[in-house]
N, C-alpha and C positions, 0 to 999 in steps of 0.2 A: 060537323060534317067531315067525312073521310073521303079522300080522293080515291075513286075506284081504280083498281089496277087494270091497266090495258094489256100488259104482257109481263112475263118475268123480268126482273131487273137485268140489264145488259150493260156490257162495256163496248166501247167503239174503237175500231182501229184508227179512224179519223176523229179523235176525241175533240169535241168542240169546247170543252172546258178551258177557260183561260185563267180562272182563279177560283179557289175555294177558301172561304174565310169563316172561322168560328170565333165569336167574341162573347165574353162574359163581362157584364157590368156589375158594379158593386156599390153599396151604400156604406159610407164610413163616417165616423164621428171625428176622427183625427186623420189628417192628410200628411203623409210622408212623401216628399218629392222623389226620393230615391232610397229604397230600403237597402241596408247594407247586405251584400252577399248575393242578391238575386242575379245581378249581371254575371257574377262569377259562376253561379250554379248553371245559368243558361249556357255560358261558354263551355262548361264541362259536358253539356249535352250537344255541342257542335255549333251553337249560335255565337260564333266568334267575332263577327263583324258588327260593331255597335255604332249606332248613330243617334245623337240626341236630337229631339224634335222640339223646337220652341213652341210655346203655347200659341194657339191660333183660335179664332172664333169667327172666321169669315168663310164664305163660299168663294171659290176661285173658278175662273174659266180657263180651260186648257185647250190650246190649239196645237194640233200636230201630235197628240198623244198616240202611243202605240197600243192598239187593242187587238190581241190575237194576230200580231204581225202586220196589221193594217193601220196606217196613220189616219186618224179620224178627228173630227171636231166633237167635243163632248164637254158638258158642264159637270164638274165633280166637286166634292167637298172633302176636306181633310179627314182621314180615317180616325184620328185620335184627337179631334177638336175638344175644346172645353176649358181652356185656360190653365192646363196643368202641364208640367214638364213630362215629356214622354220619351220612350226609348224604343228603337227598332233594332232587334238583334237578329242577324241574318246568317244563314249557313254559307260557307265559302262558294257553293255552286249557285247562290242567289235564288234558290228554289223555295226555301222555307224561311219564314219570318215570324218571330214572336214580338209583338208590340205590347207595351204596357205603360200605364201610369198609375196614379194612386186610386183610380176609380174603374179601371178596366184592364183586361188582358185579352189578347187575340192571337190566333195562329192562322197564317195564310200560306197557301201553296200555289205556285204558278204552273207546275206540271203535275197535276193530280193523277195518280194511277189507281189507288184503291182506298176504301175506307179502312181496311185492315192496316194500312200504313199511316193514314192520317190520324185515326182515333188515338193510338197510343202516344203519339207526339203531343196531341192536344191534352190528354189526361195528365201527362207529365208536366207540361207547361203550367197548367192550372194548379197542380199539386205544389209546384215550386212557388207560385204566386201566393197560395194560401199559407205556405211556410213562412214567408217574409211579411205577409200582411195578415197576421193571425186574427181570428174572430170576425173576419170580413163576411158580410151577408150579400149574396147575389140578388140582383133585382131584375136581370134580364139575361137570357142565353139565346144567342142567335147563330144560325147556321146558314150561310149564304153561298149560292152558286152563281157564277157568271159564265154563260155560254155565248160564244160568238159564232154565228153561222156565216161562213164565207162561201158563196156559191161558186166563185171562180176556182177555188181549191178543190171543190167537190165535183167539178165537171158539170155544174148546173147553171152556168152563167146565162144560158138561154131561157131559164125558167123564171116565171114571175113568183113573187113571194107568196101569193095566195095558193100556189100549188104545193108549197113546202111547209107552211106554218098554219096552224089552226086559226080561224077567223077572229076569235076573241082577243088575240094579241095584235092584230093587224090594224085596227082602226081604219083610217082612210084607204089603206091598201087592200081591204077586204072586197070580195065580190059584191056587186050590186049596191054599193054605198051611194054613189052619185049617179050611176047609170043603171039601167034595168037589165042589161045583157052582158055584163062583164065587169072589169075593174079598171081603175085609172092606171095607165102605164106607170111602172115604177119610176121612170125617168122624169115624170111630172110631179112626183111627190118629193119636195125638198127635205122634209123631215117628218118623223112620226114618233110619238111617245105615248105609251099607255101605262096606267097604274091601277092596280086593284088591291084592296085590303080584304082578306078573307079569313073568317074564323073556321079553323079546322078542328078535328077531334084531338084535343090535347095541346094545341098550339095555334099560332096565327101565321098567316102568310102575307107578305108584301111582294106582289108579283109585278115586275116592270118589264117593259120591252121598248126597244128604240131602234129606229133605222138610222144607222151611222154612215155618213158619207165621207169618202176619202178626200183628204186635203190635196194630195198629189193628182188624183184622177177623179174629177167631180162626177163621172158616170158610174164609178164603182161604189157599191154600198155593201155593208155587212149588217146583220141583224143580231142585236143583243137581247138575250133573255136573262133577266136578273131576278132570281128568286131567293127571298130571305125568310126563313122559317124561324120563329122565335117563341119563347115562353117567358112570361113575366109573373108567374104565380108564386105563392109562398112555398110551393114544393121544391123550387130550385134554390132556396135561400142558402142551403148548406153545401152547395156543390163544390166550393173551394176547400171544404173540410172533409168531404166524403167522396171517394172515387166511385162508390156504388150509386150515390145520388146523381153524380155527373153522367155516368154511363146510362142510367135509366132514362134520364131526360134527353140525352143525345139520341138514344134509340128511337124515340118518338119523332124527333126532327128528321133523322136520317131516313126513316121509313117513308115519310111523306115526300121527301126530296126524291127518293128513288122512283116514286110513282109519277111525279109531276112531269118530268121532261118528256117521257114517252107520250103523255097526254097532249102536249103542246105542239108536237111535230107530226107531220103527215108521213104516210108510208114511203113515199118516194125519197124524202129526206132521210128517213130512218135507214133505208137501204144504202143510200150514198155514203152515210157515215160508217158503214160496214160493221154491223154488230158482230162481236166475236164470242160472247158468252151470255 
């Protein structure tokens, strides 16, 4: 299945993206905890702040996490779990992070501006990873977008979520779920979480949404839209050894991602986000 395009791809003046992550996972017969030279190569690309991450295999609950500038309650799991020594290499402005261990490498961005800026950094990070882990075979490539809709910041505090978000993401917040002539008031829904796994043309999509409530102000909520597009077929196996293979598969994921967001929001929210192109 291919997501039908609603409109040409646009950028927003009030960009709701709080994080973009792309991760490649690999299958290896020999595990090296820290390949010599990779940290130095990443430092030469501007990732100069390095933190070692101890192996973890548990889920953790975070209270008071900052999501898009709002302090919320959310359950999260470590990004690089799996019992391996990992490294986070961060740019001085704290915007770009390359994280890696012996089985994966990822690039994340907190202030995403464009694909033309993100993709070259990603290609370079995976190229360097392949240099120090020669012969590695990819088993999964994922491109993930986290959007946080804050009604207060958009001048929409008076609007119910069902006026802004399409119903398939809203669960109990949708119209006519428990009543025939309207929706449950947002203030009476303590939390809401939806998840869908969808097979798309050339990739898969894990689409999650959640109503997140502020710790400081229990009446304030934001809405998280978390979309993870991935490929795990044989055609991605050589992506660490071929920039062409990587770009070809990224193109599939990126095209679906550009179509999805416009499909999950309604016209009023689209206007409030102020499309600029």
